[in-house]
C-alpha positions, 0 to 999 in steps of 0.5 A: 495512471500507469503500472509499475513495470512487471519486468523490474524485480524488487530487492526490498520494500519497507512498508508502513501505515501512517496514522493521523493520531496526536498525543499530548503529554502533561509535563508534570505527571507525564499522563498522556491523552491521544486523539485519533483523527481517523486518517491513515495511509500507506507509505513505502520505500522500494529498492529495485534489483540491480539493473543493466543499462537496457533494463534501466531504460524501462525503469527510467521511462517509468519513474521520470514519466510520473513527473514527480508527485504528479503521476500515480501508479499501481503497485503492491508487494510481489510476495502477497498472493492468497488464493480464494474468493472473498467479498466485502459486505456493504461498508461506509467510508472510514469503517475499520471493521467490515463484514467479509464473506469467504474462508478463514484468513489470518491477521496480516493478510493484504487485499485490495478493494478497487485500487486501495490496499488494505490489511486485516488486523484481526483474523477472520474465522470465515463468518462475521467481520474483521478489523482492517487498516487503513479505513475503507476509502469510499462507500461500498453499497453492495457485496463486492469482490476483493483482490487477494492475488497480488493486491495493488494500491494506487501510489504516487512518489513521495517527492518531486526528486527522481533519480538513480545510481549507476556503478562504474560496471554499468549496474543501475539501482533505483530506490524511491519513496512513495505514498498512497494516492488518496 
């Protein structure tokens, strides 16, 4: 596993969580039934800053070194940075409501448990539990510290096609799609 190059700036990140939910609808009454299968993963499209030829070489080495969908890398939103010490209580894989220890946190706070990126979907008032997405990936048996200071997850490219654009002025651009590596 490699890390996304820290010297490469990001212009934009489009992030989302894709949930494994099916919906069936009656063609007569239009009543709907949904079923949540419990699966969820992060997906993103990332666009780097315009790069010079020498800067692009580092990005080329990184992106082509992943060998398409074979390699994985750590990456997170560079704007996420919450200070403080927080811990998560023991939890089971698949849990979406977990016990927290620490100061209050607003809904929408991203954090990492190991190399898995999560987000709070309800506010945490400083005691008790909080709802999160996606679900806990693997069992947590003891009180475990979580990372809120530039949290990162493990990703892989969403496609085996890798490339870049270059202008006549010699300015390079990279845009790539990636998914959470599970």
